N, C-alpha and C positions, 0 to 999 in steps of 0.2 A: 704767319704762324697762325694755327687756328688752337686754341688753349680752352680745356673743359670748363673753367670756371674765371672768376674774378680774383686778385690778389686776396681778398679778405673772404674768400669763400670756401669749402670744399667740395671736393668730387665723390662720385660714388661706385662703387666697385658692386655691382650687381649680380646676384646669385643664381638668376637665370634669366639667358637673354633667348627666349626661345619664340617671345613676342617679337622680337627683331628678325627673325626670318635668315636668320645669318649663315656661313658655310659653317659653322660651330666647329672649328679645331678641337678636337682632346676636349670636350667639356662644355659646362653650360653657363660657364659664368664670363663676364668680360665688363671692361668699364662702361661707365654711360654714356660719355663720347662717343669714344669708339664704335659701340654699339648702335650707337644712333645716327653716326654718319655713313655707317655699311648699311645700315637699314635704308636709308636714302641713295645713296648711291651703287648698291652691290646687292639689294633685295634676290633673295632667291637665286644668287650668283649672274644677276643679270644687272649688264648697264643701262639708265633712264633712257626712255627712248628721247627725251629732249632734254638740252644741255640747261644749264644752270646758272646764275650770277655768282659771284661771293656773298652778294647779301641773299638770294635766294637760300642759298646753304646754310647760312648762319640763322637766318629766321625760322627755316623747317627743325633743326638743331633744336630752338629755342622751343617751338612747340612739341612738337615731340616731347622732350623732357618735361616742359609744363604739362602735357597730360599724362605724362607717368609719375605725374608729383615731386621732379627732381626741380628743387631751388636755383641751380647753378645758373649762372649764364657765361653762353660761351664767348669768346673774344676773338677777333680776326686782329693781328698786330704786323705790319709792313716795315721793311727798313728806305722806303721811299713813299712817295704820294702817289696812289693809286687809286682809280673808277672801281669805288664799291659794285659796279655795276659790271664789271670786267667778267667774262665767262670762267668759271673754276674750272681749272684744269692742273693736274698733278704734273704732266708733263705737255707741254705745247707742242701743236701736231706736226710743226715743222723741225721740231727737235733731230739734232743730225750728229749730237754727240753722245759719249755715256751716259748712263741712267746707273746711278748708285744709291744705295739707300743703306743706314743704319737703323735697327729697329731692335728696340731695348723692352724686353718685359720681366719685372721683378714681381716674385710671388712674397718673397720674404718666407719661406717654407717654413716652418717648425718655429717661428718668433711669434712672440704677443703681439706683433702688427702683421700679421700673416694674412695675404690677399690672395684671390683666388680666380682671377680674369687676367691678370695681365698677359701669361703667357699666350691664354686664347688669342688677344687684343693682338698681341703682335703676328702669329698665326694666321686670322682670318686676313688682317691688314695686308703681309705677304702675298697668299693668293691675291688679294685685289687688287694690287700694284703688279703685277706679275701679268693675270688675265686681262685687265683692262686697259693698263699704263705701259706693258711691255718691257719690262723690269726682269732682267736675266737671273737665274738665281746665283751663279757665280758674281755678282756682282751686287750682292745683299749680305750685309751681315748682321747674324743675329746673337744678341746676348740677352740670355736668357739665365738663370738659377735651378735650372732643370736637372744639372748633370752631364746633358750632351753636349749644351752650345757653350760659346763661351761665358763666361761668368761676370755678371755685370757690377764687378768693383769697380771703384772709385777711377782706379790705375785704368782698368780696361776701357772703360766709357769715353774717360779723356784719351786716351789714346786712339779710339774707335772716334772720337770728333775730330780730334788731330790728324789721322790719316786721311777721312772724308775730304777734311779741307785743303787739306795738301795735294792730294791727288786729282781734285776737280778742275776744270780746265773752263775757257768761255764756250759757252756753247752747251754743256751737260746739264742735265738734270739730276737735282739731290733730293730726296726724300729722306726727313729724319723722325723717328716716331719713341715718344718715352712713354711708359704704360707702369705707372708705381706709384710709389710716395711723395707727396712734395710739402714743403714746409717754408717759411721764413723765419728768418733771423735778422738781428738789430744791422744795419748797414754801417760796415767798417769806416766807410769813407763819407766824409762831412758833406748833406745837401746833396748825396746823388741820389736817393730814391725820395721821391715825394712821401710816401706815408713812413719813411722811415727803416724800411726791414729792407732787405735782400731776397727775392725769392730763391728756391734752392728744389734741386733734385735729391732723393735717397738712393745713394748706391745700396746692394745687397750687405758691404762691409761697413755699414755708417757706423756701427757703435764703434768700432773700432779704429777707422782711418776717417771717418766725417763725411759730410756733407759737400753738395757741389752747390756751389755759390751761383748766381745768375752773372755774376760779372765772370767765373770760369769759362761758362758757355759761351760767353762773349768773344773772349781772348783768344779761346781754340776753336772754335766753329763759326763764330757769327764773322769776325773780324777779317779772318786771315781767309775766305771764300774767296775765290778770283771773280773777278768782274765778268757781271753777263751770264753767270751760272744759275739756273732756275731751281730757287733752293724753297722747299716748303718741310713746315714740321709741323708735328702733333704733338702736343703735351696734354696726355688724359694724364693729370693728378692734380692734386690740391694747390691751390695758392700759385697757380700757374699762369695767372693772367698776362704778367709781361716778365717771364722766366728767360726772355730770350732779350731784354732789353731793347727793343726795339721802340722808335719815336712813334709811330701810329696807328693808334689804336681806333678799333671799330669795337662795339659791345652790341650783340644782338636786341637788347632792349631799347639802345638809342635809335636803331635802325627802326624799330619798330615804331616809333614815336618822331620816327621824321626828323631826325637831330643832327643829318649830314649837309656840313656845309658844303653849298654848292659849287664854291670858287673852287677849294683846297681837297675837295672829295674826303673828306674825314672828320673825323667828331670832335673839333678843337677844344670843347671840353674835356676831352680825355686824353688829348694828346701829352705823351708822357714830356716832360722837359730835359732831359737828357736825350740831346739828338747825335751825340757821337759815334753811332754805332750805324749809321745809314752809310751804308754801301754805293757809290756811284761808280 
């Protein structure tokens, strides 16, 4: 998972992303993380000439955000130990399975918490994964509060997670994106969270139905996923650093400071204590 910021941080909704040189679907707003990632991977709708590692990508995102005066620190988390120098890819070149995606963009239109770039995030990302990574449109589920797509209610989001996990088989590729509001609430389970908080996603009907906790995502999306499914998630929302409860965490600032453990290829100081979600 690539997250837009640390658990304690907020992320940004950018009102004008013209400087990012994106496909610009139906508007000019966008999430800071999504816009930056697409600038690196899909500027002017072209794939970079050279491959890059996960470390390269994370640091490039951090540099661009910093130059644009965003303080949020992007993170990478994984269900298993991995080499941070591994080539970045959303779809392994030898993939022979199906490629499925769930893209969720919530603008909360008409509310006091309205955003403006989340629809653009998922539409731009949809174009990118189809063009560069070969995802078929019929295998991409869009949840957007625009009246034209599946409404991103709590029940619909949970159902989309369950469907994705339930239909994916070994060798398949999965991509999940959430662009919207994120938050944190007191952890109901004692000693489960280091900081004492559950990270959360806000569905469009959060005022009436409630939020989606990281525990909900873990039990409906992460743990049920079949072995050997190549899954990537992008969480462009506040307080999203460990919203998937994955145990191995890499932070852009740590990588910049060369604080990666050479034996385990992970930043031990930031490794989450809860290891129950490792998929092997």
